Backbone bond lengths (Angstrom), bond angles and torsions (degrees), N, CA, C in turn:
res aa  C-N    CA-C-N  psi(-1)  N-CA   C-N-CA  omega(-1)  CA-C   N-CA-C  phi
1 M - - - 1.459 - - 1.514 109.16 -
2 N 1.317 116.38 132.66 1.443 120.77 -179.00 1.526 111.54 -67.00
3 Q 1.310 114.64 154.34 1.446 121.31 -179.64 1.522 110.89 -52.66
4 N 1.348 114.46 133.60 1.457 120.18 173.70 1.524 113.12 63.36
5 Q 1.307 117.67 30.17 1.457 120.02 -174.36 1.515 110.79 -86.81
6 M 1.334 115.86 137.42 1.452 120.92 171.98 1.520 108.47 -74.50
7 A 1.316 116.45 134.42 1.455 119.40 178.29 1.527 110.61 -68.35
8 E 1.325 116.22 150.42 1.455 121.10 178.83 1.521 110.08 -76.72
9 N 1.338 115.72 164.26 1.463 122.42 175.45 1.524 111.80 55.84
10 Q 1.327 115.59 50.56 1.455 120.49 179.36 1.534 110.50 -64.39
11 P 1.346 118.10 130.46 1.468 119.11 174.69 1.523 110.00 -68.90
12 P 1.328 117.94 156.71 1.466 120.23 -174.38 1.524 114.26 -64.80
13 S 1.330 118.27 -24.75 1.466 120.12 -175.41 1.518 113.81 -101.55
14 L 1.332 116.95 -6.46 1.463 120.56 -172.50 1.515 110.56 -136.79
15 S 1.320 116.09 140.08 1.461 121.86 172.54 1.522 108.56 -113.77
16 L 1.309 116.50 137.89 1.465 122.44 -179.58 1.516 108.97 -123.98
17 R 1.309 115.61 127.74 1.460 120.60 173.47 1.526 107.88 -126.41
18 I 1.306 116.42 131.14 1.464 122.46 -178.28 1.520 108.99 -108.63
19 V 1.334 116.35 124.78 1.464 122.07 -176.22 1.527 108.44 -120.20
20 P 1.326 119.61 104.68 1.467 120.87 175.70 1.527 110.37 -66.06
21 V 1.336 116.17 132.03 1.461 121.03 -176.94 1.522 110.40 -134.82
22 T 1.316 115.75 161.60 1.466 126.56 178.12 1.522 109.74 67.70
23 P 1.335 117.21 164.78 1.474 119.83 176.57 1.524 113.74 -60.60
24 F 1.338 116.70 -14.92 1.464 120.32 -179.76 1.531 112.29 -87.53
25 E 1.342 117.78 1.28 1.470 121.81 -179.94 1.526 110.68 52.74
26 Q 1.303 115.39 50.58 1.459 122.44 -179.47 1.524 109.51 -83.24
27 N 1.326 116.34 135.59 1.462 121.09 -177.30 1.529 111.52 -79.50
28 C 1.321 117.00 108.09 1.456 121.76 167.50 1.523 106.82 -87.25
29 S 1.332 116.96 126.67 1.459 121.48 -178.15 1.522 110.33 -103.79
30 L 1.323 115.57 127.26 1.459 121.82 170.78 1.520 107.80 -104.36
31 L 1.331 116.41 118.16 1.451 122.28 177.69 1.516 108.32 -107.80
32 I 1.321 117.49 127.87 1.454 121.90 -176.13 1.523 109.88 -123.75
33 C 1.336 116.72 123.52 1.456 121.38 172.85 1.524 107.54 -74.92
34 K 1.326 117.72 119.53 1.458 120.90 -176.00 1.525 112.42 -70.91
35 H 1.337 116.84 -20.88 1.465 119.74 -179.65 1.526 111.65 -77.73
36 S 1.327 116.72 -44.84 1.468 121.22 -175.28 1.518 113.21 -101.64
37 M 1.339 117.08 -16.81 1.466 123.84 -173.57 1.528 111.02 60.55
38 E 1.327 115.88 31.94 1.459 121.46 169.40 1.525 108.13 -92.23
39 A 1.333 116.08 144.45 1.454 121.10 -177.19 1.518 111.01 -127.99
40 V 1.331 115.24 154.29 1.458 121.35 167.63 1.525 107.28 -123.61
41 A 1.316 115.95 146.68 1.462 122.28 174.05 1.518 107.71 -110.32
42 I 1.311 116.31 124.28 1.459 121.49 179.97 1.525 108.88 -108.52
43 D 1.319 115.85 120.55 1.466 123.76 178.26 1.532 113.91 63.68
44 P 1.340 117.83 55.62 1.471 119.94 174.05 1.530 110.26 -81.80
45 G 1.333 116.04 76.41 1.457 120.53 -171.05 1.515 115.63 -75.44
46 G 1.331 118.16 -19.23 1.456 121.25 -178.71 1.517 109.94 -178.82
47 D 1.345 116.08 -173.60 1.469 120.92 -177.86 1.519 110.89 50.91
48 L 1.318 115.75 52.39 1.461 120.73 -172.32 1.520 112.64 -63.91
49 E 1.323 117.50 -33.69 1.467 119.06 178.87 1.522 110.71 -64.21
50 K 1.322 116.65 -37.26 1.463 120.74 177.93 1.531 110.18 -63.94
51 I 1.327 115.68 -42.45 1.465 119.31 178.45 1.520 110.26 -64.51
52 D 1.319 117.32 -42.49 1.460 120.26 179.66 1.528 112.05 -63.37
53 R 1.320 116.78 -38.23 1.464 118.53 177.95 1.531 110.52 -62.70
54 A 1.328 116.38 -41.53 1.464 120.11 178.26 1.526 110.68 -64.69
55 L 1.334 116.36 -41.53 1.461 120.26 179.07 1.526 110.64 -62.76
56 Q 1.316 116.71 -44.31 1.460 120.56 -179.54 1.520 111.48 -62.60
57 Q 1.312 117.33 -35.21 1.468 120.61 178.91 1.522 111.92 -64.54
58 T 1.317 117.23 -26.72 1.459 119.95 179.95 1.523 111.92 -80.56
59 G 1.335 117.55 -21.78 1.458 121.17 -176.22 1.508 113.78 77.71
60 A 1.339 117.45 8.18 1.464 121.58 -178.53 1.521 110.82 -92.22
61 S 1.324 115.46 163.95 1.465 121.50 175.36 1.521 109.08 -112.73
62 L 1.325 115.66 138.39 1.465 120.83 -176.42 1.524 110.49 -74.50
63 S 1.346 115.81 133.03 1.466 119.92 179.68 1.515 113.18 -109.95
64 K 1.343 117.71 -24.22 1.467 120.55 177.90 1.522 109.76 -167.96
65 V 1.344 114.41 159.93 1.459 122.70 175.22 1.517 107.93 -115.20
66 L 1.332 116.29 132.85 1.456 122.35 -178.26 1.522 110.32 -120.95
67 L 1.335 115.77 148.97 1.460 121.13 179.91 1.522 110.62 -126.23
68 T 1.345 115.91 136.17 1.458 120.20 174.49 1.516 112.16 -83.27
69 H 1.353 117.10 -36.71 1.459 119.28 179.60 1.527 109.97 -164.32
70 G 1.336 115.16 179.40 1.446 120.28 -167.46 1.513 117.32 -97.67
71 H 1.314 119.49 16.33 1.461 119.91 177.66 1.520 111.30 -76.31
72 I 1.304 115.72 150.90 1.461 122.85 -168.65 1.527 113.09 -57.02
73 D 1.326 117.58 -40.52 1.462 119.18 -176.14 1.527 112.31 -70.24
74 H 1.320 116.82 -19.41 1.464 121.32 179.43 1.521 113.03 -95.09
75 C 1.326 117.52 -30.51 1.464 118.48 -170.99 1.523 114.54 -130.81
76 G 1.338 118.27 1.90 1.461 119.80 -171.09 1.515 115.06 -52.36
77 Q 1.347 117.23 -41.49 1.459 120.70 -178.98 1.527 112.65 -117.55
78 A 1.324 116.09 21.44 1.457 120.13 -176.86 1.530 112.28 -64.55
79 R 1.334 116.86 -40.59 1.466 118.74 178.96 1.520 110.69 -64.46
80 V 1.318 117.42 -40.75 1.464 120.80 177.69 1.528 109.84 -60.24
81 Y 1.320 116.14 -42.15 1.462 119.55 -177.73 1.526 111.58 -68.22
82 A 1.323 116.63 -43.27 1.462 120.03 178.39 1.527 111.03 -62.59
83 D 1.324 116.62 -43.31 1.462 120.01 -179.89 1.529 111.07 -66.15
84 R 1.315 116.66 -36.67 1.469 120.24 178.44 1.521 110.76 -58.16
85 H 1.325 116.26 -40.23 1.465 120.68 -177.35 1.528 112.45 -96.39
86 R 1.331 116.77 0.54 1.469 122.34 178.63 1.524 111.33 56.41
87 V 1.320 114.56 48.78 1.463 120.87 177.67 1.525 108.90 -127.00
88 A 1.319 115.61 166.49 1.463 121.42 -178.49 1.522 110.79 -74.65
89 L 1.325 114.89 145.94 1.464 123.49 172.73 1.524 106.93 -106.02
90 I 1.328 116.73 118.92 1.461 122.05 -169.96 1.523 110.07 -125.16
91 G 1.342 115.44 131.82 1.451 121.31 177.86 1.520 111.43 92.00
92 P 1.320 116.33 171.49 1.472 127.59 -0.73 1.533 110.88 -82.23
93 H 1.330 117.67 -146.88 1.454 123.26 172.28 1.532 108.74 -72.61
94 E 1.306 116.27 149.40 1.465 121.05 -174.41 1.519 113.37 -60.62
95 D 1.319 118.67 -21.88 1.466 120.72 179.92 1.527 112.52 -64.81
96 D 1.337 117.99 -12.58 1.462 120.79 175.77 1.524 112.61 -94.93
97 G 1.325 117.20 7.85 1.459 119.67 179.51 1.520 113.07 -58.48
98 F 1.325 116.82 -33.28 1.467 119.56 -178.40 1.524 111.14 -67.09
99 W 1.347 117.40 -30.77 1.458 120.10 176.11 1.535 111.03 -69.63
100 I 1.306 116.49 -43.22 1.460 120.40 -179.71 1.521 110.41 -64.94
101 D 1.322 116.75 -35.19 1.476 120.26 177.49 1.525 111.70 -63.46
102 Q 1.332 117.23 -23.29 1.460 121.50 -178.10 1.530 113.43 -90.91
103 L 1.318 118.65 4.76 1.462 120.21 -176.14 1.526 113.79 -55.54
104 P 1.325 120.43 -43.34 1.474 118.35 178.49 1.530 112.69 -57.89
105 E 1.327 116.80 -43.26 1.462 120.31 179.53 1.530 111.12 -69.51
106 Q 1.346 117.22 -39.60 1.462 120.08 177.71 1.522 110.81 -60.73
107 G 1.333 116.51 -40.98 1.455 120.49 179.81 1.519 111.74 -61.63
108 R 1.327 116.39 -43.83 1.472 120.36 178.20 1.519 111.07 -64.31
109 R 1.308 116.08 -39.36 1.462 120.24 -177.21 1.518 111.75 -63.96
110 F 1.330 116.75 -37.83 1.462 120.40 -176.62 1.524 112.60 -98.04
111 G 1.325 117.02 7.70 1.450 120.79 176.78 1.518 113.71 67.00
112 L 1.332 117.12 27.96 1.455 121.46 178.69 1.516 109.90 -93.57
113 Q 1.332 115.50 171.39 1.455 119.49 -179.36 1.520 110.18 -62.23
114 A 1.328 115.60 160.35 1.455 120.69 -177.40 1.525 110.57 -57.74
115 L 1.315 115.94 129.25 1.461 122.01 179.71 1.516 109.61 -118.00
116 K 1.321 115.99 151.44 1.451 121.72 179.34 1.519 109.94 -115.24
117 A 1.322 115.17 143.69 1.457 119.68 171.05 1.531 108.73 -69.26
118 F 1.308 116.51 158.91 1.462 120.16 -179.24 1.522 109.07 -155.76
119 K 1.310 115.26 170.20 1.455 121.15 168.76 1.521 107.60 -120.83
120 P 1.315 117.33 135.44 1.465 118.77 177.73 1.531 110.20 -66.92
121 D 1.297 115.76 164.07 1.457 119.95 176.27 1.526 110.99 -71.23
122 R 1.314 115.77 -20.59 1.469 119.93 179.27 1.520 108.67 -157.18
123 W 1.325 116.25 129.99 1.456 121.47 169.42 1.526 108.88 -81.67
124 L 1.312 117.78 156.06 1.453 121.99 -179.16 1.522 111.60 -110.40
125 Q 1.329 114.73 153.23 1.458 122.44 179.81 1.526 109.47 -129.65
126 Q 1.322 115.67 160.00 1.457 121.12 174.20 1.528 109.84 -52.99
127 G 1.334 116.17 131.48 1.451 120.46 176.09 1.511 115.55 89.33
128 D 1.332 118.83 -7.42 1.464 120.24 176.23 1.524 109.76 -60.59
129 E 1.335 115.85 152.74 1.455 121.38 175.56 1.519 109.76 -124.98
130 L 1.319 116.26 140.55 1.453 122.97 -179.12 1.520 108.72 -129.39
131 G 1.330 116.09 156.96 1.444 119.13 178.53 1.515 112.10 -144.01
132 F 1.328 114.80 157.09 1.455 122.15 170.33 1.515 106.26 -151.15
133 G 1.326 116.80 127.24 1.445 119.66 -172.57 1.519 109.95 57.65
134 Q 1.321 116.26 -130.48 1.458 120.79 178.54 1.527 112.85 -95.15
135 Q 1.319 116.72 6.47 1.465 121.40 -178.33 1.521 110.97 -90.72
136 R 1.323 115.57 144.16 1.458 121.86 177.42 1.526 109.22 -128.96
137 M 1.320 115.48 139.11 1.461 119.87 178.37 1.519 110.27 -133.68
138 R 1.303 114.38 148.34 1.457 121.84 179.29 1.517 109.68 -107.73
139 V 1.319 115.43 144.75 1.458 121.70 -178.10 1.527 109.39 -100.19
140 H 1.323 115.69 130.30 1.462 122.01 177.27 1.526 108.29 -120.81
141 H 1.320 116.84 123.14 1.467 121.71 176.20 1.527 107.96 -78.87
142 T 1.340 116.08 121.38 1.468 121.15 -172.29 1.529 110.74 -130.11
143 P 1.324 118.52 70.45 1.473 120.49 -179.61 1.518 111.61 -66.54
144 G 1.328 114.44 158.29 1.466 121.98 177.53 1.508 110.39 143.94
145 H 1.340 117.37 -61.43 1.466 120.76 173.00 1.525 108.79 -67.48
146 T 1.306 116.21 -48.53 1.468 123.77 166.97 1.516 106.31 -135.46
147 P 1.333 118.35 159.67 1.470 119.15 -176.15 1.523 113.75 -71.72
148 G 1.339 117.28 -23.03 1.454 119.81 -177.33 1.512 114.35 -109.19
149 H 1.310 117.69 20.11 1.459 121.58 -178.80 1.529 110.35 -64.91
150 V 1.339 116.21 141.00 1.458 121.10 173.59 1.525 109.69 -129.75
151 V 1.322 115.22 157.47 1.464 124.14 176.85 1.522 107.78 -121.23
152 F 1.331 116.24 143.54 1.457 122.17 178.39 1.522 109.36 -108.79
153 H 1.340 116.37 124.11 1.462 121.92 -176.64 1.521 109.52 -118.23
154 L 1.334 115.86 127.58 1.452 122.25 174.66 1.531 107.30 -109.40
155 P 1.329 117.81 87.96 1.465 120.09 -172.10 1.524 113.75 -63.62
156 A 1.329 118.11 -31.60 1.467 120.28 -176.75 1.522 112.40 -65.37
157 V 1.333 116.79 -25.49 1.466 119.81 -178.61 1.527 112.01 -115.59
158 G 1.337 117.19 5.10 1.462 120.19 175.70 1.502 114.15 64.97
159 L 1.336 116.48 44.52 1.462 121.13 -176.27 1.521 110.17 -134.32
160 A 1.332 116.39 142.88 1.462 121.95 174.79 1.530 108.71 -135.59
161 I 1.325 115.42 142.21 1.466 122.43 173.03 1.513 105.74 -107.73
162 V 1.345 117.46 111.43 1.463 120.36 -165.14 1.528 114.20 -110.10
163 G 1.336 118.39 4.39 1.454 118.39 178.96 1.520 111.58 55.79
164 D 1.332 116.23 -134.42 1.463 120.93 -176.78 1.520 113.20 -102.87
165 V 1.328 117.56 27.50 1.459 120.87 175.13 1.523 110.87 -76.52
166 L 1.335 115.40 -47.65 1.469 121.16 -172.86 1.518 109.74 -139.16
167 F 1.331 116.30 142.19 1.464 122.60 176.30 1.524 109.61 -127.72
168 D 1.306 116.62 168.12 1.452 121.21 173.25 1.528 108.49 -68.25
169 G 1.318 116.15 102.09 1.454 121.57 179.19 1.507 115.60 89.75
170 S 1.333 118.48 6.18 1.460 119.58 -178.65 1.534 109.28 -155.65
171 I 1.326 115.39 -176.16 1.456 122.51 177.02 1.528 108.22 -137.16
172 G 1.331 116.58 170.31 1.451 121.16 -178.57 1.522 113.23 -68.08
173 R 1.317 114.76 151.18 1.465 120.05 174.94 1.528 109.64 -67.18
174 T 1.333 115.10 149.90 1.465 119.60 177.77 1.525 111.68 -128.57
175 D 1.342 116.52 16.51 1.463 119.90 -178.91 1.525 112.69 -94.80
176 F 1.336 117.58 7.29 1.459 120.53 173.78 1.528 109.72 -82.23
177 P 1.348 117.56 164.46 1.470 119.58 176.94 1.526 111.96 -52.98
178 R 1.319 115.17 130.31 1.462 125.15 178.34 1.527 112.41 66.10
179 G 1.327 117.73 17.48 1.453 120.75 168.29 1.520 109.40 -78.75
180 N 1.334 116.38 156.33 1.464 119.37 -177.74 1.523 109.05 -153.94
181 H 1.322 116.46 115.83 1.460 120.74 -175.50 1.525 112.01 -62.88
182 S 1.311 117.12 -44.95 1.467 119.77 -179.22 1.530 111.13 -61.64
183 D 1.336 115.56 -39.88 1.463 119.09 178.06 1.528 110.99 -63.91
184 L 1.334 116.54 -39.38 1.458 119.82 -179.30 1.530 110.99 -63.63
185 I 1.315 117.17 -47.57 1.464 120.83 179.53 1.529 109.92 -60.62
186 A 1.338 116.24 -42.31 1.465 119.79 179.31 1.523 111.17 -64.16
187 S 1.337 116.78 -39.24 1.463 120.25 178.81 1.526 110.97 -62.20
188 I 1.326 117.09 -42.97 1.468 120.67 -179.94 1.524 110.54 -63.27
189 Q 1.326 116.03 -46.42 1.461 118.98 -177.80 1.528 112.06 -70.03
190 R 1.318 116.96 -39.44 1.467 120.90 -174.94 1.524 113.21 -80.34
191 E 1.348 116.77 -39.09 1.461 120.38 -172.04 1.526 114.35 -103.36
192 L 1.339 117.82 -36.07 1.461 119.31 -174.90 1.522 112.97 -89.50
193 W 1.306 118.15 -49.93 1.469 119.48 -174.12 1.526 112.98 -59.10
194 P 1.336 120.64 -37.62 1.472 118.93 178.19 1.532 113.97 -64.32
195 M 1.337 118.75 -13.02 1.469 120.44 176.28 1.521 111.80 -68.84
196 G 1.331 117.31 -16.23 1.456 120.88 174.76 1.512 113.53 106.91
197 N 1.328 115.96 145.19 1.467 121.68 -177.17 1.517 113.05 -61.85
198 D 1.332 117.77 -29.30 1.456 120.88 -177.03 1.531 112.63 -79.92
199 T 1.313 117.38 -10.35 1.465 120.16 -179.46 1.528 110.09 -67.48
200 R 1.324 115.34 126.31 1.459 121.05 175.94 1.518 108.80 -92.50
201 F 1.342 116.22 150.21 1.456 119.06 -176.98 1.519 111.10 -134.85
202 V 1.338 113.68 149.51 1.457 122.10 172.15 1.516 107.33 -102.10
203 P 1.328 118.96 117.04 1.464 120.57 176.78 1.519 110.89 -84.04
204 G 1.307 116.36 171.83 1.453 120.16 178.34 1.510 114.08 -69.25
205 H 1.318 116.80 -20.43 1.472 122.81 178.95 1.520 107.56 -148.63
206 G 1.325 116.44 143.92 1.452 119.97 174.44 1.513 114.04 86.20
207 P 1.349 116.04 -172.23 1.457 121.31 -172.41 1.521 114.06 -78.02
208 M 1.333 114.16 161.80 1.456 120.85 173.82 1.528 110.06 -70.77
209 S 1.323 114.03 161.77 1.453 121.21 174.30 1.522 107.43 -156.09
210 S 1.325 116.33 -170.23 1.467 121.29 175.45 1.520 108.82 -122.52
211 F 1.318 116.10 158.09 1.458 119.33 178.45 1.527 110.57 -66.04
212 G 1.326 116.33 -34.95 1.456 118.79 178.02 1.513 112.09 -62.49
213 E 1.328 116.02 -41.10 1.470 119.40 178.99 1.521 110.81 -64.03
214 Q 1.327 116.84 -39.69 1.466 119.58 -179.73 1.524 111.50 -71.00
215 R 1.322 117.03 -35.66 1.469 119.20 177.07 1.521 111.13 -65.74
216 A 1.342 116.25 -23.87 1.467 119.99 -178.97 1.521 112.63 -90.77
217 T 1.350 117.68 -30.12 1.470 119.35 -168.06 1.519 116.00 -127.84
218 N 1.327 119.10 -19.03 1.456 120.22 -174.04 1.535 110.19 -67.56
219 P 1.329 118.94 122.53 1.463 120.13 -174.22 1.525 113.99 -67.73
220 Y 1.327 117.68 -13.91 1.463 120.84 -176.98 1.534 112.11 -99.19
221 V 1.333 117.32 -34.29 1.466 119.13 -172.84 1.517 113.18 -133.45
222 S 1.316 118.40 16.53 1.465 119.08 174.39 1.523 109.31 -63.41
223 D 1.321 116.06 160.38 1.452 119.50 178.24 1.532 111.06 -57.95
224 R 1.318 115.76 -36.90 1.481 120.05 179.33 1.525 110.90 -67.47
225 A 1.366 116.34 -42.08 1.452 119.68 -177.99 1.529 112.18 -65.41
226 L 1.332 116.16 -31.91 1.463 120.25 -175.13 1.526 112.15 -98.22
227 A 1.315 117.15 1.79 1.476 120.52 -178.20 1.535 110.92 -66.59
């Protein structure tokens, strides 16, 4: 997906803009309630000026920052961004706290600007519900890529923000500390597939897809592969 691209098939009540950030081309998602013009930023890991330019183009005001997990490309500058806009930083699940604590070392390792560890204003749990404007989203705890990974599901508009759990044609890596392949597969089957085949998702990297398309074609988690 090209930089700052509006997602296709926008629902009537919600606007979605995807902004690739950091050298890892990580998808930061801006979700805007068209009724209230309130926005949330999910995984603003870096390139904050780029994210702000996209936000300004929408005319919306930021109401909160959300995190799917604690890897540097997703959360490295999330606290800075939340503080800049004076909004709450929410998520991920507390089991990813050890990753966030390592941000200074991760930054040095990848030659990025100095990063600070932080604690979110609120950790998330399975079944939590969040809102912005007239939009409502459900939180699903999806360990495997990291132990504290969460997914955000907006059932009314058939959309999920899945971080690095699932990609178009692939799945998240599980060779990082406390990653677990079996847990990841179980998370996809237990938490994502029941959202329905028509649900479209934004992955942490790469293009959008639908759960139905992945169940039909993904070589790792298609129905045929898992039969």
